[in-house]
N, C-alpha and C positions, 0 to 999 in steps of 0.2 A: 504494500499500500504506499503510494507516494504521499508527499506533504499535502497536496491539494485534496486528495481523497480523505485523508485524515482530518484535516480542518473542516471540510464540508460535513463529514460524519459527526464531528464534535458540535458544529453549529446546529445541525438537525436535532441532535439529542438535547441540546440546551433549550432550543425553541420548543421541543415537545415537552420538556420538563416544565417550562414556564407555563405553557398552556394547561397542563395537567394540574399544576399547583393552583392557578387561578380558578379552574373548574372545581377543584376540591374546596377551596375557600368559599366560593359562590354556593355550592350545595351545602356546605356546613352551616352557613349563615341563613339557610332556608329560602334562598332566592330561586326563582323559576328558571332563570337563564334563557328565556325564549328569544331574546333580541328585540329590536325596536321595530322591525318591519310590520309585524302584526299589529302592534300598538298604533302605528301611524295609519295603517289602512283602516283599522277600526275607527280611529278619531276622524279621519276624513269621511268615512262613510256615514258616521253619525251626523257630521255637519251638513253633508249633502242630502241626508234623509234616504240613503240607498243601502242596499245590502252589501257587505264587503265581499269582494271577489278579486281574484288575480287577473290582471290584464295579459299575463303571459301564459303560454301553453305549459302546463305543469306535468312533469314526468312522474311515473310512479317510482317506487324504490329501485326496482331493477332497471328502469330507464336511466335513473341518475347514475348508477354504477356504469352502465354501458356508455352513456354520454361522456362521463368524466374519463373513462378508460380511452376512448377514442380521441378525445382532446389531448390527453396526456401522451398518447402514441404520436399523434401528429406533431406536437411540440417537441417530443424527443427526437423524431426524424429531422425536423427542421434544425434543431440545435446541433444534432450530430453532423449534419450536412455542412453547417457553417463553421463548425469547430475548427477544421484545419485552416480555413481562410482567416480566422481571427487569431488563433493562437500559435500557429507555426511560424518559424523564422523565415524570412525572405530567402529564396533560393532553395529551400527545402521541398519536400513533396507537398505540393499544394502551397498554401500561404499567399501572402500578398505579393511576394517577389517571383512567383512561378509565372512562366511564360508558356502559353499554349502554342503548339505547332511543332 
């Protein structure tokens, strides 16, 4: 494991630990942790005298997993394609200094 991989892994573990710690504190204090989206939609619907509903197409639970997996794969392929152009030294395989032809 090189230095970048080690540092990325450490950062991910630290971020996950912070998220878990805040979730634990929130649930220990008896908070619902539902977020503000539902509250804002409910308040706007009450002012307008309408029933709250989402304006976006909502996916079921499996649809969310599939959608996020597809987006993650596309992002990974895109980042992997651009990786040599961004991080390799000029004159190497790929990179900014490579010349086609």
